[in-house]
N, C-alpha and C positions, 0 to 999 in steps of 0.2 A: 427355386430360390424363394425364400419367404418374403412377405410384404415388408417386414422390418428391414431386411437386408436391402431390398430395392429402394426403400425410402432413405436409408442411410447412404447408399451410393449416390442417389440423385442429390441429396442434400450436400454431401461432401464435394461432388463435382461442381455443382453450381456455386458453392461458397468459394472454392479455389479459383474458378473462372472470374467471378465478380471481384475478388480481391486482386487478382492479376491485372484486371482492367482498371484498377485504381478506385473502385467504388468504396466509399467509407464503410468501415467494418460493421457498424450498426445496421446500415441499409443492406449490406451483403448478407448478414445473418437473417434479417427479417424476410428478404426476398427469397433466399434459398429455402428457408423454412416454409414460407407460405406456398411456394410453388411445389415443393415436395409433398405437401399435404394433399395436393390434387391427385397424387398417386393412390390415395386411400379414401378420399372423400369427394363428393360432387363439388364442382367449382364454387358454387354460391355458399355452400356450407364451409368449405375450406377458408374462404376469404372472410366470411362472417366470424368464424372461430378465431381467425388471426387477429381481427380487429378487437374482439372481446379480450383475447389474451394480452394484446398490446396495452389495453387499459388496466386489466386486472394485475398485470405484472408490476406496474408502477403504483398501484393503488394500495399502499401499505403505510400504516401510521409510523412504523419504525424507520422507514426510509426518509421521513421528514428530517431526521437528524443529519442526514448528509448535507443538504444545502446550508443548514445552520453552521455546521463545522467548517464547511468551505468558506462561508462568509466570515466566520471568526478568524480563520487562517489568513484571509486576505486583509482583514482589518489590522491584524497583528503585523502583517508584512509591510503595511503602509504606516502603522501607527507608532513607530519608535520602540516597539517591544523587541524586535529582532536584534537591534544593536545592544540592548541591555543583556540579552541572552548571550550574545557573542562576548561581551566583556566578562560576564560571569564564567563562561567557558574558558576564557584566557586565564583567569585566576586559578581555575581547577586544573588546567592542563599545561600551563605556561612553562613549567620546568621539565617537561617531557621532551624527548628528541623530536626535531622538526615541529616546534611548538605550534606554529600557526596551522599546520595540517591537523594536528591533534585537536586544536581549538575548533576547527571546522567540524570534526567528527562529533565532539561533545555538543557543540551548538546544534548540529542536526538532530541529535538525540533529544535535546531539550525542546527544540522547536517542533519536532515531530510529535513529542509527547503533549504538546499544546494544540497544534493545528490538525494533526492526523493526516497530513498531506505530504507525501514525499516530494512532489513537484514544487509545492510552495516552499518547502525547506531548501531544495536545491537552488531555487531562484533567490530566496532571501539571503541564505548564507553565501552563495556564490557572489552575489552582488555586494555583500558587506565585507567578507573576508578576502575575496579575490584580489581587490586592489591592494590590500595590506600585504598579501603574499607576493604580489608583483613588485611592490616597493622593496621588499626584503630580498628580491632576487630569485624567488621560487620559479621553477619552470611552470608556465601556465598549464601545460598538459598534465603534469604531476598534480597540481592543485585541483584541476577539474576532475581528474580521476578519483581523488580522495573525496571530493564533494559528491560526485555521482555515486560512488560506491557506498557512501554512508547515508545518503538521503532516504533510501527506502525503509530505514528503521521506523519512520513515521507510520508505516503500514502495519507495524507489529506492536510498537509501544502505544498504548491507548491515549486518547480515543482514536479509533481506526475505522474509516468508512468501509473498508473491505470486510471487516468483521461484522459490521452492521448488515451488510448485504448478505453475508453467509448466514447469519442468524435468521434473517428473513426467509431464506431458501430452505434451510435445514429444519425450521419449524420450532422444535422444542429446545433448541440450544440457547442458553442464557447469554445475553450480551455482556452482562457483568462478568460472568465466568470467562468469556473469551477475552475481554479487556485485561483481566488479571493474568490470564495465561500468556499474554503476549509480552509481558515485561522481561522475563529471563531470556527468551529467544531473541528479542530485540536488543537487549544489552549484550548478549553473546555475539550477535552480528557486529555491533558497534565496537566492542573490545577487540575482535579479530581484525577489523580494519585499522584500529589504532596501533596494534602491534606491528602489522605490516607497513603502515605509513611511517612508523618510527624507524624501522629497519631500513626502509628505502631512503627516507630523508637523511638518515645518518650517513649512508653511502654517498649521497649527493652533496653532503656537507652543509646541510641546513642546521642552523644553530637553535638553541633554546631561547626562550624569552628571558629578558633580564628579570631578576627577582624583584617582586613588588613588596613594598613595605606592608606591615600588618594593617596599618590604618587604611591604606588604599584598598587592600583586599577586602576588609570588612565593609568599607563604603560601597565597593562594587557589588558585593554579595547582597547588601541591604537594598541597593538600588534595583536588583533583579528580583527581590522577593515578591513584590506585587505581581509581576508577570508569572512567576512560578506558582503563585497562589491559585492561579487558574486551574492548574492540575489538581490541587488539593480540593478545590471547591467542586469541580465537575466530577472527578473520580470518587471523591469522598461522599458526595451527595448521592451518586448512583449506588455505591456500596451500602450506604447507610439507609437506603430506601426512602430518602427525602424526595427524590424525583427520579424519573426514568431517564434513559439515555437520550431520548428525544427531547425531553424537557431540559436536560443538562446541556444539550447543544444550544438551545435558545438562551440559556443563562450565560453560556460562554460568549455569545455574541454581545449581550448587554454588558458584560464585564469588560470585554475587549474594547467596546466603544467608549465606555466611561474612562478606562485607563488611558486610551489613546488621546482623548480630549484633555485629560489631566496633564499628560505629557506635552500637549500642544503640538503633536506631530502630524495630526490631520485636522482639517477644518470641516465644519458641517457641510460645506459645499463639495467636499471630496466624497462624502458618503454615497450619493447617487451613482457616481462612477464605480465605486467599489462594489455596490450592490449589483450593478449591471454586469460587471465582470463575473461575479459569483453566480448570477442567474444564468449566464451563458454556459459556464462550466457545469452547473447543475442540470441544465436542459440537456446537455450532451450525455451526461451519465444516466439521467432518467430515461431518455430516449433509448439508450442501449439496453437498459434493464427491461423496458417494455418489449423491445424487439427480441431480446434473448429469451424471454419467457415463451415466445412463440415456438422457438426451437426446443425448449425444454418440454413443452406440452406435446409437440409432435413426437419427440423421442419417447416420452412416457406412454403415449397412446399406442405406439407400435411395439413397445417393449424393448426398445434398443438398449436401455441400461442393463436389463436382465441378460440380453444377448451378449453384451460386452463382458458382464460379470462372469457369465458361464464360460466365455472364451478364455478369459484370464485365468479362472480357476481350473480350467482344463489343462492349462500349461503347467501349472504347479500349485501345490497346496501349501508351499512354504511361505509364510507371511513375510519373512525377510525379503525374499525375492519379489513378492507381490508389491510390497511397499517401495522397493527400488524401481520396479517397472512403472509404478504410479508416479513417482518423482520424475522419472525421465520423460514420461508423457506430458506431465504438467509443465516441466521446464521448456519442452519443445513448443507446447501450446502458448506459453507465456511470451515466446519470442515474436509471435504474430497476432496475438489477441490481447486486448486490454483486460485488466483484472476483473472488472465488473461482469462482462458477458461470460468470461471463462468460469467464474464462480457459479453463475446461474445454469450453465450448461453442464459442467463437470461434477458439481456437487451431487446431483441425483445419480450419477454413474458410479462414483467412487465411494460415497458415504456408506451405502449398504454393504459394499465389499469389505470396507475397513471395519465397520462396526460388527460385521459377521465374524471377523477375525479377532475381535476383542479390543479394537482401538476405541477409546473414548471419543465421542463426537467433538468435544472441545479440542482434544489433541489433534484430531483430523483437521479441524478448522484452522488451527495454527499452522500445521504442515501445508495446507492448501494456500493460505495467505503468504507463507514464506516462499513457496515455489513461485507464485505469481508476482511477488515483490521482485524476485530476480528478473522477471520478464520486463520490468520497467526500466532496466538498465542495459538491455540487450537490443540490438537492431533486429528487425526493421521497425518495430512499434514501441521502442523504448522511450516513453514520455519523459522520464527523469533524465535519461541519457541526452535526449535532444535539448531539454531545458538547461541542463548543466553546461553543455557545450556552447549553447547560444549565449548564456550569461558569461561564460568564461572566455568567449571570443576565440574558440579553437574548433578544429574539425574532429569529427568522430574518428577518422582514420588515425590522426596523430595521438588521440587519447588512448586508443586501444592498447598500445604497447605497455602503458602503465596500468591499465584497467584489468588486463588478463590475469595477473597474479591475484587480484582481489576476488575474482570469480572462484579461484581455488579455495581461498579462505571461506568465502560464503558457502561454497558447496560442502565443506567440512562441517560448518555450522548446521546446514540443512540435514546432513546425515545424523548429527548428534540429536537434533530436535526430533527427527523421525523415530530413531531407535531408542531414545531415552525419554519415555513419556513424562517422567517427573519434572523435566525441564519446563514443560508446559503446565503440568497439573499440580505442581507443588503449592503455588500461591493460592489458586482456587480451592484446593483441599484445606489449606490452613484457615482460609476465611469461610469455610463451610458452604461454598457455592456449588459443590458437586454432590 
């Protein structure tokens, strides 16, 4: 048995045992990786290298964008921007079947396009639209299922923290190209949820919203323009070369603070609390990135990615089958691993395989992010699922009966994104980013 196989077995067994014991996933990844390295290096070298990789993995300029986008999302969640996006979404989708559910989906797409966080979108929209749906007689389980199923679009529609992490790991993949590539897959996901929500809502007898007058619609849309301008400023500035994605994230924070103060929805005294909440979330993500880089280094040192690639290619050379196997593996991984460590671990494994078969790295990045976005709404580590259920005041068990059909719609979208490259590459190609 080769050293690579021994290390892989030790790493996998330790990781499973630690997770079964309830050890946090980041710590489980770090410990299993560091201990498995002793199998191939002297102890002092193994732990010294682990410490170095822990620092090096999180020491990246592009990763600075993540805390800023998290902070911008939290400011918007507290600063009156969410309710204006909800009102805008009601105007856009109010005449559709089960109007409030449709509003939830559109609002999640808009909020995700600004904050880049699915969990923030689920919390903001669930807390804002949920009470309105309850007042209209919507089943809370149905409402929560729609909110949970649509919230992950924020991981695909830019700005996206997962795309920033992937760009850092992949090396030469442009963040701008990834951002632009996420629009059509994200919209495809959202439209699929809207169609199914409309069909289900009509069967349950949920009505449309009353038609608003033209003047009210115009006033509502104008009221939302300052919030929506954040998308234009950040994405437009990145594409125009005015600033980088990292600098754009800082500009998003400044803009969100100014807008929230103008709306008088937050006070200066609220900012330390919001910053502290964002710092806590950032610390968790950065810690996981650092620990995951230990596992990535250990696998690269022993040649595990090449071993897995050869094993996969020995089964079949049909790229359709290989892409399907990759999707299945990533979907399973996403059920028990957060997106950030999964990207750091599995990008070095699958990226060489896919590019060797002719897949564009940007296309692979979108497929990877799409797969791991699904994991955020599946137990046992579904952060968006837990957030949505907590905000909606329902249990996971009761929501699943409504949520299961949405998984089918999302899976169809995943297959389309995987096997039709132009869904991801069309916009970057048109903008000359590839």
